[in-house]
N, C-alpha and C positions, 0 to 999 in steps of 0.2 A: 861426751863431751864435745861440743860443738864450735869449731874451730872460731865461729866472729863472734859468739857472745866470750866477753872478758871476764874475768874472774875474781871471784871477790876483793883477793889480795890486790892486784893489777887496780881494780877499782878502788882501795882503796889508796894507793900508791899518788893514782894522779890525782882522785883529790889532794891530797896533802900537797904534792907537788904545786898544785893552783892556789890553794892558799897561801899558799909561800910565797909564788910567786907575786901574788893581791898584793903579798902582803908588800912587798921589797916593794912598788910599786906605787904602790902609794904612799910609802916613807920620801921612795927617789923624788916624787911628785909632790910632796908635801913641803919639801927640802931645798930642791931647786926646783922653779917651776919653768925653764929659759926655757925655750923652743926645740932644743937638741934633746933635753932631758922629756918632752911630750913625744917630739917625732919618734923616738926610743923605745917608749912604751908602749904607745900604741903599732907602730911596724910590732911590736914585743906582739904584743895580743893579738893582734892580727891573723901574724904567724902563728900560734901556736890553738889559735880556733881552730881555722884551716889546717892544719895537720892531722887535729883530733878529730874534725869534722866534716874531714875532707873524702872518706870512701863514703859514707853520706851521702853527700854532696852528690857525691857521682853514680849514687845510685837512685838518687831521687830522681838525675836530670837523665835518665835515661828509662824511667819507669813514666816521664812525661812525656819524653821523645814518643813512646811507642806509642801511648795513651793519643797523641798528638795524630800522631801516621794512621793511626788504626778508626780515628772519628773519619778523618781525612778519605780515606777512601768507603767507611760508610756515605757518608754526604756525597760522593763523587756514585756510588753505584743509584740511589737513589737519583739525582737529577741524569742520570745516563737511563732512570727505565722511567725518570718522566719525559724524560725528550729535549729537555734542559741539555743547554748547553754549562760546563759546569764550573763554575765563579759569577753565576746569576742565582 
């Protein structure tokens, strides 16, 4: 079994907790619609999504960074072969 692949039980648990939290936040926003509650619910969902998707975001950022570095070195190599200065 792969370490990065979540099991079916864990996925069901995460989805269940997400639905419960979403229901509670809709209830809170419907009942007490002041700035404090809106801010709290927004921060909660922002941090929740960041915690769940944070590792994937870090991996995606690293892949993009590597691809950009590779493209930069290819462009620099081609410009050196043509006798031009990099940046033109």
